[in-house]
C-alpha positions as CSV (number, residue, x, y, z in Angstrom):
1,X,42.0,192.2,45.7
2,X,40.9,188.7,44.6
3,X,40.8,185.8,46.9
4,X,41.3,182.0,46.0
5,X,38.4,179.9,47.2
6,X,39.3,176.3,47.7
7,X,37.0,173.3,48.6
8,X,39.1,171.4,51.1
9,X,38.6,168.0,52.9
10,X,39.8,166.6,56.0
11,X,40.9,163.0,56.6
12,X,37.6,162.0,57.9
13,X,35.8,163.1,54.6
14,X,34.2,166.6,56.0
15,X,34.3,169.1,53.0
16,X,34.6,172.8,53.7
17,X,35.7,176.0,52.0
18,X,38.8,178.0,52.7
19,X,39.7,181.4,51.4
20,X,43.4,182.2,50.5
21,X,45.4,185.0,49.1
22,X,47.3,182.5,46.8
23,X,48.2,179.0,46.3
24,X,51.3,179.7,48.1
25,X,49.1,181.1,51.0
26,X,47.3,177.9,51.2
27,X,50.6,175.8,51.1
28,X,52.1,177.9,54.0
29,X,49.0,177.6,56.3
30,X,48.9,173.8,55.7
31,X,52.7,173.4,56.5
32,X,52.4,175.6,59.6
33,X,49.3,173.5,60.9
34,X,47.2,176.5,61.0
35,X,44.2,175.0,59.0
36,X,41.9,172.3,60.9
37,X,38.4,170.9,60.0
38,X,35.7,172.9,61.4
39,X,33.5,169.6,62.2
40,X,36.4,167.4,63.8
41,X,39.4,169.6,64.1
42,X,41.7,167.3,62.0
43,X,44.9,168.9,60.7
44,X,45.2,166.6,57.9
45,X,43.7,168.8,55.2
46,X,43.9,168.5,51.3
47,X,42.4,170.4,48.4
48,X,39.6,168.9,46.5
49,X,39.6,169.1,42.8
50,X,37.0,171.9,42.0
51,X,36.4,174.6,39.4
52,X,38.5,177.7,40.3
53,X,36.4,180.4,42.1
54,X,37.6,183.9,43.0
55,X,36.1,186.2,45.8
56,X,36.5,189.8,44.0
57,X,36.1,192.9,46.2
58,X,35.0,195.8,44.0
59,X,35.8,199.1,45.2
60,X,32.8,200.6,43.2
61,X,30.8,203.1,45.1
62,X,27.6,201.8,43.4
63,X,28.0,198.4,44.8
64,X,27.2,197.9,48.6
65,X,29.8,197.2,50.9
66,X,30.2,193.8,52.2
67,X,28.9,193.3,55.8
68,X,31.6,193.1,58.3
69,X,31.8,189.7,60.1
70,X,32.3,190.0,63.7
71,X,34.1,186.6,64.4
72,X,34.0,187.0,68.4
73,X,30.3,187.2,68.3
74,X,29.9,184.4,66.0
75,X,32.1,182.4,68.3
76,X,30.4,183.4,71.3
77,X,27.1,182.4,70.0
78,X,28.5,178.9,68.7
79,X,29.8,178.2,72.2
80,X,26.5,179.3,73.8
81,X,24.7,177.0,71.6
82,X,27.1,174.0,72.2
83,X,26.6,174.6,75.9
84,X,23.0,174.3,75.5
85,X,23.3,171.0,73.6
86,X,25.5,169.7,76.5
87,X,23.1,170.7,79.0
88,X,20.1,169.2,77.3
89,X,21.9,165.8,76.6
90,X,22.6,162.7,78.6
91,X,26.3,161.9,78.5
92,X,26.7,158.2,78.0
93,X,30.6,158.2,77.8
94,X,32.2,155.6,75.8
95,X,28.9,153.7,75.1
96,X,27.7,156.4,72.5
97,X,27.8,154.1,69.6
98,X,26.0,151.3,71.3
99,X,23.3,153.7,72.7
100,X,22.7,155.4,69.5
101,X,22.0,152.0,68.0
102,X,19.7,151.0,70.8
103,X,17.5,154.0,70.3
104,X,17.6,153.4,66.6
105,X,16.5,149.9,66.9
106,X,13.8,150.7,69.7
107,X,15.5,148.8,72.3
108,X,16.0,152.0,74.3
109,X,13.9,155.2,74.8
110,X,14.6,158.1,72.3
111,X,16.5,161.1,73.8
112,X,19.4,163.2,73.3
113,X,22.7,161.8,74.0
114,X,26.3,162.7,73.7
115,X,29.5,160.8,74.5
116,X,32.7,159.6,72.8
117,X,33.0,157.6,69.5
118,X,35.7,156.8,67.2
119,X,35.9,158.3,63.5
120,X,35.1,154.7,62.4
121,X,32.2,154.5,64.8
122,X,30.7,157.6,63.7
123,X,30.9,156.6,60.0
124,X,29.5,153.4,61.0
125,X,26.6,154.8,62.5
126,X,26.2,157.3,59.6
127,X,26.2,154.3,57.0
128,X,23.4,152.7,59.2
129,X,21.2,155.7,58.8
130,X,21.8,157.0,62.3
131,X,22.2,160.9,62.4
132,X,25.2,161.6,64.5
133,X,27.3,164.9,64.9
134,X,30.7,165.3,66.3
135,X,31.0,168.2,69.0
136,X,34.0,169.5,70.3
137,X,35.4,167.9,73.7
138,X,36.9,170.7,75.0
139,X,33.8,171.9,76.7
140,X,33.8,170.8,80.4
141,X,30.2,170.2,82.0
142,X,31.3,171.5,85.2
143,X,32.1,174.8,83.9
144,X,28.7,175.4,82.0
145,X,27.1,176.6,85.2
């Protein structure tokens, strides 16, 4: 079976791949709100112009079988890593953008921080050369212990 591989982009400009059975499958998943950006969880997704690609599964015995992906294990490992990030960072709340700038400019000591920022603030920080990465807000610090 051939899968269609599309380059997708969210409203914030994050680019990622999506694999679909057909163009109609993609359209249906977008219409039902099943697609979201893996970086910022935006549901506003569009297809980027790209060369068509197909992921072909060959049934030939001479070829090695593809490795099975255990999604639950991957999700558990990702969640564990996010918990570590949260435990090892200072929560600066809504002052994230300001504190990141202070550290970048040497006005505040360098340390790992986390907090809240708007999409515009994240974009502005990146344009200023400050490396930032949004992480999901669904993780409750009190439940990490």
